[in-house]
C-alpha positions in Angstrom: 96.1 106.2 98.7 98.3 107.1 101.3 101.9 105.7 102.0 102.4 103.7 105.2 105.3 105.6 106.6 106.8 102.9 108.7 106.6 100.3 106.3 108.3 102.5 103.7 110.8 103.6 105.7 112.0 100.1 107.2 112.0 98.7 103.6 114.3 101.8 102.5 116.5 101.2 105.5 117.0 97.3 104.9 117.9 97.9 101.3 120.4 100.6 102.3 121.8 98.4 105.1 122.7 95.4 102.5 123.9 97.9 99.9 126.2 99.4 102.2 127.4 96.1 103.6 128.1 94.8 100.1 130.0 98.1 99.1 132.0 97.9 102.1 132.8 94.3 101.7 133.8 95.1 98.3 136.4 97.5 99.3 137.9 95.0 101.5 137.0 96.8 105.0 136.6 94.5 108.2 133.2 93.0 108.9 132.8 95.1 112.1 133.5 98.3 110.1 131.1 97.2 107.4 128.4 96.6 110.0 128.8 99.9 111.7 128.8 102.0 108.3 125.6 99.9 107.0 123.9 100.3 110.4 124.5 104.0 110.4 123.4 104.3 106.8 120.4 102.4 107.5 119.4 104.6 110.5 119.9 107.7 108.2 117.8 105.9 105.4 115.1 105.1 107.8 114.7 108.9 109.2 114.9 110.0 105.5 112.4 107.5 104.4 109.9 108.7 107.2 110.3 112.3 106.4 109.8 111.6 102.5 106.9 109.5 103.2 105.3 112.0 105.3 105.9 114.8 102.8 104.2 112.7 100.1 101.2 112.0 102.2 100.8 115.6 102.9 101.2 116.3 99.2 98.5 113.6 98.5 96.0 114.9 101.4 96.2 118.3 100.0 95.5 117.1 96.6 92.4 115.2 97.8 91.0 118.1 99.8 91.5 120.3 96.8 89.7 118.0 94.5 86.8 117.7 96.9 86.6 121.5 97.4 86.6 121.9 93.3 83.7 119.3 93.2 81.7 121.0 95.9 82.0 124.2 94.0 81.2 122.6 90.7 78.1 121.1 92.4 77.0 124.5 93.6 76.9 126.1 90.2 
């Protein structure tokens, strides 16, 4: 089953946003600075999540194609 790239990336970016917000708040940074850092981190996580999900989907599709090819070859013999 293939991954939905958009929902995976959004979930990852939301988790990253809140994690970075909490870390920045813990270190006593101003709320504006926390927000900027968390937003930049969330954008980076979104891009990384999109790329990662696409790579995983490509691997899964390749495995499905290989499996079907082997199945067809087995049926020919």
